[in-house]
ROZA-641350 format. One record per residue (C-alpha): residue number from 1; x, y, z. Coordinates in nm, 3 decimals, padded with zeros to 5 digits, m for minus. Each point is the difference from the previous one (the first is absolute). Example, Ala and Ser with C-alpha at 12.3 -4.5 7.8 and 13.67 -1.06 7.14 Angstrom:
% ROZA-641350
<1 <01.230 m00.450 00.780>>
<2 <00.137 00.344 m00.066>>
% end
This chain:
% ROZA-641350
<1 <m01.857 02.814 01.318>>
<2 <m00.249 m00.251 00.140>>
<3 <00.090 m00.367 m00.010>>
<4 <m00.151 m00.199 m00.270>>
<5 <m00.119 m00.359 00.059>>
<6 <m00.025 m00.250 m00.283>>
<7 <m00.174 m00.264 00.225>>
<8 <m00.318 m00.113 m00.148>>
<9 <00.026 00.216 m00.313>>
<10 <m00.096 m00.176 m00.321>>
<11 <00.180 00.147 m00.289>>
<12 <m00.225 00.052 m00.309>>
<13 <00.286 m00.008 m00.235>>
<14 <00.034 m00.243 m00.293>>
<15 <00.332 m00.110 m00.147>>
<16 <00.090 00.119 m00.348>>
<17 <00.323 m00.024 m00.166>>
<18 <00.100 00.182 m00.309>>
<19 <00.315 m00.195 m00.031>>
<20 <00.136 m00.281 00.243>>
<21 <00.292 00.039 00.235>>
<22 <00.351 m00.122 m00.074>>
<23 <00.024 m00.392 00.012>>
<24 <00.253 m00.213 00.182>>
<25 <00.033 m00.374 00.043>>
<26 <00.098 m00.173 00.319>>
<27 <00.114 m00.365 m00.002>>
<28 <00.015 m00.190 00.328>>
<29 <00.236 m00.294 00.086>>
<30 <m00.126 m00.163 00.316>>
<31 <00.300 m00.218 00.101>>
<32 <00.294 00.095 00.217>>
<33 <00.290 m00.196 00.158>>
<34 <m00.130 00.084 00.353>>
<35 <m00.285 00.203 00.134>>
<36 <00.125 00.303 00.189>>
<37 <m00.171 00.051 00.341>>
<38 <m00.106 00.362 m00.078>>
<39 <m00.142 m00.087 m00.364>>
<40 <m00.370 00.031 m00.060>>
<41 <00.017 m00.041 m00.376>>
<42 <m00.141 m00.295 m00.178>>
<43 <00.325 m00.216 00.014>>
<44 <00.045 m00.366 00.048>>
<45 <00.319 m00.182 00.080>>
<46 <00.115 m00.210 m00.296>>
<47 <00.005 m00.370 00.094>>
<48 <00.145 m00.215 m00.270>>
<49 <00.000 00.099 m00.363>>
<50 <m00.209 00.297 m00.098>>
<51 <m00.246 m00.045 m00.296>>
<52 <00.182 00.263 m00.219>>
<53 <m00.138 m00.083 m00.331>>
<54 <m00.354 m00.065 00.143>>
<55 <00.000 00.336 00.180>>
<56 <00.119 00.184 m00.308>>
<57 <m00.279 m00.164 m00.203>>
<58 <m00.251 00.102 00.257>>
<59 <00.131 00.366 m00.006>>
<60 <m00.044 00.021 m00.361>>
<61 <m00.350 m00.139 00.013>>
<62 <m00.075 00.251 00.269>>
<63 <00.130 00.287 m00.211>>
<64 <m00.209 m00.127 m00.283>>
<65 <m00.316 00.013 00.206>>
<66 <00.079 00.368 00.079>>
<67 <00.046 00.103 m00.363>>
<68 <m00.376 00.086 m00.061>>
<69 <00.022 00.257 00.282>>
<70 <00.322 00.159 m00.117>>
<71 <m00.003 m00.053 m00.388>>
<72 <00.210 00.254 m00.194>>
<73 <00.127 00.178 00.315>>
<74 <00.368 00.071 00.042>>
<75 <00.168 m00.157 00.295>>
<76 <00.259 00.239 00.144>>
<77 <00.162 m00.238 00.265>>
<78 <00.034 m00.359 00.108>>
<79 <00.087 m00.109 00.351>>
<80 <00.109 m00.351 00.080>>
<81 <m00.058 m00.026 00.376>>
<82 <m00.043 m00.263 00.266>>
<83 <00.094 m00.208 00.193>>
<84 <00.332 m00.030 m00.183>>
<85 <m00.014 00.021 m00.368>>
<86 <00.366 m00.044 m00.033>>
<87 <m00.068 m00.373 00.090>>
<88 <m00.122 m00.024 m00.352>>
<89 <00.278 m00.063 m00.265>>
<90 <00.065 00.275 m00.262>>
<91 <m00.135 m00.238 m00.271>>
<92 <m00.334 00.001 00.180>>
<93 <m00.004 00.384 00.045>>
<94 <00.102 00.040 m00.362>>
<95 <m00.288 m00.214 m00.123>>
<96 <m00.245 00.180 00.216>>
<97 <00.119 00.343 m00.128>>
<98 <m00.021 m00.114 m00.355>>
<99 <m00.349 m00.122 00.056>>
<100 <m00.114 00.318 00.163>>
<101 <00.145 00.208 m00.296>>
<102 <m00.188 m00.231 m00.242>>
<103 <m00.340 00.087 00.179>>
<104 <00.009 00.354 00.108>>
<105 <00.135 00.336 m00.136>>
<106 <00.322 00.040 00.211>>
<107 <00.159 00.350 m00.013>>
<108 <00.339 00.011 m00.169>>
<109 <00.137 00.149 00.308>>
<110 <m00.206 m00.210 00.255>>
<111 <00.160 m00.039 00.338>>
<112 <00.028 m00.373 00.076>>
<113 <00.105 m00.076 00.362>>
<114 <00.087 m00.330 00.154>>
<115 <00.023 m00.052 00.380>>
<116 <00.300 m00.195 00.106>>
<117 <00.121 m00.150 00.331>>
<118 <00.372 00.052 00.071>>
<119 <00.008 m00.372 00.114>>
<120 <m00.092 m00.114 m00.346>>
<121 <00.238 00.230 m00.195>>
<122 <00.265 m00.102 m00.255>>
<123 <00.164 00.171 m00.299>>
<124 <m00.131 m00.224 m00.274>>
<125 <m00.357 00.027 00.144>>
<126 <m00.008 00.377 00.003>>
<127 <00.149 00.005 m00.352>>
<128 <m00.259 m00.235 m00.111>>
<129 <m00.280 00.221 00.135>>
<130 <00.145 00.306 m00.168>>
<131 <00.013 m00.184 m00.330>>
<132 <m00.366 m00.114 00.043>>
<133 <m00.118 00.364 00.022>>
<134 <00.013 00.080 00.363>>
<135 <00.144 00.360 00.018>>
<136 <m00.036 00.076 00.384>>
<137 <00.100 m00.220 00.283>>
<138 <m00.137 00.034 00.361>>
<139 <00.220 m00.169 00.267>>
<140 <m00.153 m00.064 00.346>>
<141 <00.310 00.084 00.201>>
<142 <m00.196 00.114 00.315>>
<143 <00.318 00.054 00.208>>
<144 <00.383 m00.009 m00.033>>
<145 <00.021 m00.120 00.367>>
<146 <00.017 m00.383 00.052>>
<147 <m00.173 00.016 00.342>>
<148 <m00.292 00.189 m00.154>>
<149 <m00.028 m00.244 m00.306>>
<150 <m00.003 m00.287 00.259>>
<151 <m00.280 00.176 00.203>>
<152 <m00.200 00.037 m00.324>>
<153 <00.042 m00.358 m00.102>>
<154 <00.170 00.087 m00.328>>
<155 <00.184 m00.267 m00.190>>
<156 <00.306 00.220 m00.107>>
<157 <00.278 00.151 00.196>>
<158 <00.123 00.361 m00.022>>
<159 <00.305 m00.120 m00.210>>
<160 <m00.253 m00.189 m00.240>>
<161 <m00.196 00.322 m00.030>>
<162 <00.309 00.180 m00.105>>
<163 <00.097 m00.250 m00.244>>
<164 <m00.355 m00.002 m00.153>>
<165 <00.011 00.384 m00.029>>
<166 <00.328 m00.022 m00.195>>
<167 <m00.143 m00.264 m00.225>>
<168 <m00.321 00.200 m00.054>>
<169 <00.183 00.310 m00.084>>
<170 <00.223 m00.190 m00.257>>
<171 <m00.306 m00.105 m00.175>>
<172 <m00.243 00.292 00.046>>
<173 <00.022 00.373 m00.006>>
<174 <m00.340 00.032 00.191>>
<175 <00.020 m00.159 00.333>>
<176 <m00.228 00.048 00.313>>
<177 <00.122 m00.109 00.343>>
<178 <m00.287 m00.079 00.250>>
<179 <00.100 00.067 00.369>>
<180 <m00.180 00.016 00.339>>
<181 <00.039 00.189 00.315>>
<182 <m00.155 m00.023 00.343>>
<183 <00.138 m00.355 00.026>>
<184 <00.015 m00.215 00.326>>
<185 <00.282 00.132 00.201>>
<186 <00.095 00.272 m00.254>>
<187 <00.157 00.332 00.117>>
<188 <00.004 00.326 m00.179>>
<189 <00.371 m00.045 m00.062>>
<190 <m00.059 m00.337 m00.150>>
<191 <m00.269 00.135 m00.227>>
<192 <00.243 00.282 m00.118>>
<193 <00.251 m00.272 m00.088>>
<194 <m00.252 m00.172 m00.221>>
<195 <m00.089 00.325 m00.178>>
<196 <00.372 00.082 m00.039>>
<197 <00.085 m00.326 m00.164>>
<198 <m00.295 00.007 m00.222>>
<199 <00.096 00.347 m00.124>>
<200 <00.353 m00.128 m00.050>>
<201 <m00.128 m00.223 m00.276>>
<202 <m00.171 00.297 m00.174>>
<203 <m00.305 m00.181 m00.122>>
<204 <m00.256 00.151 m00.221>>
<205 <m00.274 m00.050 00.247>>
<206 <m00.037 m00.075 00.370>>
<207 <m00.303 m00.121 00.191>>
<208 <00.004 00.036 00.381>>
<209 <m00.293 m00.146 00.195>>
<210 <m00.058 m00.003 00.369>>
<211 <m00.050 m00.368 00.132>>
<212 <m00.373 m00.036 00.078>>
<213 <m00.140 m00.300 00.183>>
<214 <m00.297 m00.132 m00.229>>
<215 <m00.253 m00.246 00.084>>
<216 <00.038 m00.363 m00.130>>
<217 <00.377 00.013 00.045>>
<218 <00.222 m00.176 00.235>>
<219 <00.098 00.346 00.161>>
<220 <m00.368 00.054 00.064>>
<221 <m00.014 m00.335 00.198>>
<222 <00.331 00.061 00.170>>
<223 <00.077 00.371 m00.026>>
<224 <00.361 00.112 00.047>>
<225 <00.102 00.300 00.213>>
<226 <00.028 00.295 m00.240>>
<227 <00.141 00.357 00.053>>
<228 <m00.235 00.246 00.157>>
<229 <m00.209 00.221 m00.235>>
<230 <00.215 00.300 00.074>>
<231 <00.322 m00.190 m00.087>>
<232 <m00.162 m00.112 m00.326>>
<233 <m00.087 00.353 m00.083>>
<234 <00.357 00.107 00.063>>
<235 <00.119 m00.272 m00.240>>
<236 <m00.240 00.121 m00.256>>
<237 <00.111 00.346 00.017>>
<238 <00.363 m00.097 m00.004>>
<239 <m00.031 m00.216 m00.323>>
<240 <m00.212 00.280 m00.166>>
<241 <00.257 00.250 00.084>>
<242 <00.299 m00.221 m00.130>>
<243 <m00.195 m00.096 m00.319>>
<244 <m00.093 00.375 m00.081>>
<245 <00.363 00.106 00.056>>
<246 <00.111 m00.273 m00.244>>
<247 <m00.232 00.135 m00.276>>
<248 <m00.279 m00.242 00.037>>
<249 <m00.362 00.135 m00.057>>
<250 <m00.236 m00.128 00.264>>
<251 <m00.311 m00.041 m00.209>>
<252 <m00.214 m00.240 00.203>>
<253 <m00.012 m00.098 00.365>>
<254 <00.261 m00.271 m00.035>>
<255 <00.156 00.066 m00.345>>
<256 <00.302 00.199 m00.088>>
<257 <00.152 00.023 m00.360>>
<258 <00.272 00.172 m00.186>>
<259 <m00.143 00.270 m00.245>>
<260 <m00.176 m00.170 m00.289>>
<261 <00.004 m00.339 00.180>>
<262 <m00.330 m00.015 00.177>>
<263 <m00.188 m00.339 m00.027>>
<264 <m00.251 00.044 m00.289>>
<265 <m00.187 m00.318 00.111>>
<266 <m00.035 00.116 00.366>>
<267 <m00.078 00.346 m00.102>>
<268 <m00.277 m00.148 m00.210>>
<269 <m00.154 m00.156 00.319>>
<270 <00.048 00.328 00.207>>
<271 <m00.172 00.209 m00.274>>
<272 <m00.284 m00.248 m00.018>>
<273 <00.069 m00.132 m00.329>>
<274 <m00.125 m00.337 m00.134>>
<275 <00.191 m00.335 00.037>>
<276 <m00.091 m00.345 m00.106>>
<277 <00.110 m00.267 00.264>>
<278 <00.089 m00.349 m00.094>>
<279 <00.132 m00.284 00.206>>
<280 <m00.108 m00.178 00.340>>
<281 <m00.155 00.260 00.220>>
<282 <00.047 00.288 m00.244>>
<283 <m00.230 00.302 00.012>>
<284 <m00.085 00.246 m00.276>>
<285 <m00.187 00.315 m00.067>>
<286 <m00.138 00.081 m00.342>>
<287 <m00.211 00.298 m00.115>>
<288 <m00.265 m00.055 m00.262>>
<289 <m00.212 00.271 m00.168>>
<290 <m00.244 00.044 00.293>>
<291 <00.142 m00.190 00.291>>
<292 <00.312 m00.090 00.191>>
<293 <00.053 m00.372 00.067>>
<294 <00.204 m00.219 00.231>>
<295 <00.109 m00.356 m00.064>>
<296 <00.182 m00.261 00.193>>
<297 <00.150 m00.356 m00.040>>
<298 <00.007 m00.299 00.233>>
<299 <00.276 00.024 00.263>>
<300 <00.117 m00.363 00.019>>
<301 <00.216 m00.096 m00.305>>
<302 <m00.176 m00.328 m00.058>>
<303 <m00.352 00.164 00.009>>
<304 <00.150 00.276 m00.242>>
<305 <00.134 m00.253 m00.238>>
<306 <m00.332 m00.185 m00.007>>
<307 <m00.202 00.324 m00.061>>
<308 <00.238 00.175 m00.241>>
<309 <m00.185 00.196 m00.267>>
<310 <m00.288 00.085 00.212>>
<311 <m00.063 00.353 00.144>>
<312 <m00.207 00.102 00.306>>
<313 <m00.056 00.365 m00.002>>
<314 <m00.229 00.255 00.149>>
<315 <m00.096 00.362 m00.056>>
<316 <00.127 00.272 00.251>>
<317 <m00.282 00.218 00.114>>
<318 <00.038 00.355 m00.078>>
<319 <m00.021 00.090 00.368>>
<320 <00.316 m00.207 00.060>>
<321 <00.206 00.165 m00.259>>
<322 <00.111 00.312 00.194>>
<323 <00.146 m00.217 00.271>>
<324 <00.164 m00.247 m00.239>>
<325 <00.154 00.295 m00.191>>
<326 <00.129 00.168 00.319>>
<327 <00.130 m00.331 00.135>>
<328 <00.251 00.024 m00.273>>
<329 <00.053 00.369 m00.097>>
<330 <00.032 00.118 00.362>>
<331 <00.330 m00.193 00.013>>
<332 <00.158 00.234 m00.260>>
<333 <00.217 00.247 00.191>>
<334 <m00.039 00.264 m00.271>>
<335 <m00.382 m00.028 m00.013>>
<336 <m00.203 m00.031 m00.308>>
<337 <m00.196 00.234 m00.237>>
<338 <m00.363 00.009 00.077>>
<339 <m00.087 m00.085 m00.369>>
<340 <00.166 m00.347 00.064>>
<341 <m00.289 m00.091 00.220>>
<342 <m00.260 00.020 m00.292>>
<343 <00.246 m00.146 m00.249>>
<344 <00.065 m00.306 00.211>>
<345 <m00.352 m00.054 00.141>>
<346 <m00.235 00.122 m00.269>>
<347 <m00.174 00.208 00.281>>
<348 <m00.023 00.387 00.017>>
<349 <00.232 00.165 00.245>>
<350 <m00.296 00.098 00.215>>
<351 <m00.019 m00.364 00.114>>
<352 <00.337 00.036 00.179>>
<353 <m00.091 00.338 00.152>>
<354 <m00.156 m00.109 00.327>>
<355 <00.306 m00.195 00.112>>
<356 <00.239 00.270 m00.120>>
<357 <m00.185 00.263 00.204>>
<358 <00.003 m00.224 00.320>>
<359 <00.365 m00.063 m00.048>>
<360 <00.082 00.362 m00.058>>
<361 <m00.187 00.099 00.310>>
<362 <00.181 m00.254 00.213>>
<363 <00.343 00.129 m00.135>>
<364 <00.091 m00.316 m00.183>>
<365 <00.046 00.132 m00.358>>
<366 <00.060 00.310 m00.195>>
<367 <m00.168 00.101 m00.330>>
<368 <m00.056 00.262 m00.252>>
<369 <m00.222 00.040 m00.308>>
<370 <00.231 m00.255 m00.183>>
<371 <00.158 m00.253 00.224>>
<372 <m00.027 m00.189 00.334>>
<373 <00.281 m00.100 00.228>>
<374 <00.002 m00.173 00.336>>
<375 <00.216 00.213 00.234>>
<376 <00.243 m00.144 00.256>>
<377 <m00.286 m00.053 00.252>>
<378 <m00.191 m00.175 m00.248>>
<379 <00.284 m00.243 m00.109>>
<380 <00.065 m00.078 00.367>>
<381 <m00.365 m00.062 00.061>>
<382 <m00.091 m00.156 m00.331>>
<383 <m00.257 m00.236 00.126>>
<384 <m00.180 00.282 00.164>>
<385 <00.005 00.194 m00.328>>
<386 <m00.131 m00.298 m00.204>>
<387 <m00.294 m00.069 00.238>>
<388 <m00.154 00.330 m00.107>>
<389 <m00.057 m00.143 m00.342>>
<390 <m00.168 m00.321 00.099>>
<391 <m00.366 m00.022 m00.141>>
% end
């Protein structure tokens, strides 16, 4: 089959939705105790007292400004991320969730996740979040090795991580543990020990990310010595094998879940669903009848507080949608049904065909009449795969 190039092609397609995609809500909390040297998220060290009430007021005003775009649509999940949302007291989280329920149609079984730092964990706080309506907790453990935690600039120790997990599991039956591999000075055996200890807690969900050095981080300016690429690949294979043997489903590049415990919120991202984003630096994607829009908020907390209730948004050009869709869906290890593309972008499947044909010709994916799935080579060279869908 001849290679197909999409360079310079102008897609003649128009966006048309018969019904909108599923809708989630992301809420960003921009403060943390200390900025980690690898973190490129919009987070700022909390200096002095945080403006808790003022910030929740701004979040509610922000949500109200979104309502004309999502009126009447059901919200399937809420994700409270950061930064460190667990710096906010349960009373503030409870008030926020009550105000969200008063303004949008929240599914009775909506997944409501809160990110927490083990260094800010205590039993009363976790019980308070559970009583406020949070039903899933995500703990940023990163490693069970004190030397690795120190190299990452984390504020908690391995023992504090263990204590936080114990407290989390006492309060919640749906807990995710975030861990990393490919850390400065880490060996394969050290990575295996982290996986084994994580499995010993038997959480509902595990996320394993390879440490990446990102621009605008302290590690970018002063990069540490990381394990070689082949060593990181060995770590990845080892953890995937251990998690598979323990009964976890590897459903996304970095995500593993017990049966029935996949993250509904993150799956909505990866299947190119809609999400409203509120909070400092938050981004969102919303589908209207004839277009897909992106919106974003000011990154600096003070600028956000001053601008709360105003939305800047743009329309995503139809020619950009194949790439945006694949940027998410190509991360799904089981692939996706070809009908999902039209359902999530409002475009005919033919708009995705040039990129699919090129990727298939280069041996980066497999497909049949009904589904598309990046193969092992496509997952290893994901950036090469995605470039084929750039407009």
